[in-house]
C-alpha positions as CSV (number, residue, x, y, z in Angstrom):
1,M,94.7,129.3,98.1
2,N,92.8,126.8,96.3
3,T,94.9,126.8,93.1
4,D,98.1,126.2,95.3
5,L,96.4,123.0,96.6
6,I,95.5,122.0,92.9
7,V,99.2,122.6,91.8
8,F,100.6,120.6,94.8
9,A,98.1,117.8,94.2
10,V,99.0,117.8,90.7
11,L,102.8,117.7,91.5
12,F,102.4,114.7,93.8
13,G,100.6,112.9,91.1
14,A,103.3,113.3,88.7
15,L,105.8,112.3,91.3
16,A,103.9,109.2,91.8
17,A,104.0,108.5,88.2
18,V,107.7,108.9,88.1
19,A,107.7,106.4,91.0
20,M,105.4,103.9,89.2
21,I,107.9,104.0,86.5
22,R,110.7,102.7,88.8
23,L,108.3,100.4,90.3
24,V,107.9,98.6,86.6
25,K,111.5,99.1,85.8
26,G,113.3,98.5,89.1
27,P,116.0,96.4,88.7
28,T,115.6,94.5,92.0
29,G,112.9,93.7,94.2
30,A,114.0,96.1,96.8
31,D,113.8,98.9,94.4
32,R,110.4,98.0,93.6
33,M,109.2,98.1,97.1
34,V,110.6,101.3,97.8
35,A,109.2,102.8,94.8
36,G,105.8,101.3,95.6
37,D,106.0,102.6,99.0
38,V,107.0,106.3,97.7
39,A,104.2,106.3,95.2
40,D,101.8,105.2,98.0
41,T,102.8,108.1,100.3
42,L,102.5,110.6,97.5
43,I,99.2,109.6,96.7
44,C,98.2,109.7,100.1
45,C,99.5,113.2,100.4
46,A,97.6,114.1,97.0
47,M,94.2,112.8,98.4
48,I,94.7,114.8,101.6
49,L,95.4,118.0,99.5
50,F,92.3,117.2,97.6
51,A,90.2,116.8,100.9
52,L,91.5,120.3,101.8
53,Y,90.6,121.7,98.5
54,S,87.0,119.9,98.1
55,G,86.1,120.4,101.8
56,R,85.1,116.7,102.1
57,G,86.6,114.5,104.9
58,I,86.0,111.3,103.1
59,Y,89.3,111.6,101.2
60,L,91.1,111.8,104.6
61,D,89.5,108.6,105.7
62,I,90.7,107.0,102.5
63,A,94.3,108.7,102.5
64,I,94.6,107.0,106.2
65,I,93.5,103.6,105.1
66,G,95.6,103.9,102.1
67,A,98.8,104.8,104.3
68,M,97.9,101.9,106.7
69,L,97.7,99.2,103.9
70,G,100.9,100.7,102.6
71,I,102.8,99.9,105.8
72,V,101.3,96.6,106.1
73,D,102.1,96.0,102.3
74,T,105.8,97.0,102.9
75,M,106.3,94.8,105.9
76,L,104.9,91.8,103.9
77,V,107.0,92.4,101.0
78,G,110.1,93.0,103.0
79,R,109.5,89.6,104.8
80,F,109.0,87.9,101.5
81,L,112.2,89.5,100.1
82,E,114.2,88.5,103.1
83,K,112.9,84.9,103.4
84,G,113.9,84.3,99.6
85,R,117.2,85.8,100.2
86,R,117.6,83.5,103.3
87,E,116.9,80.5,101.2
88,K,119.1,81.5,98.5
89,H,122.0,82.1,100.8
90,A,121.2,78.6,102.5
91,D,121.3,76.9,99.2
92,V,124.8,78.5,98.3
93,A,126.2,77.5,102.0
94,E,124.8,73.9,101.3
95,D,126.6,73.7,98.0
96,S,130.0,75.0,99.4
97,Q,130.2,72.4,102.1
């Protein structure tokens, strides 16, 4: 049973590493935002599995806080990207008039 949890935690860690590569190499800001959100979710899942493996509840608290900060981060970055897109399109609309 415990070896299964370790295997899944390592798998989630490897998937998070792949998402981090996309975070660095992403062609657009939206790709980077999605990759960061995926990596955050996978790392939280790995922490939950590690909490089950070790029997310590502190890792569950850390995973919950990480997930909440990930949601806030996604909303803030999405708002920033939308604001920049709106300003960019407003400049194009002013130039065409």
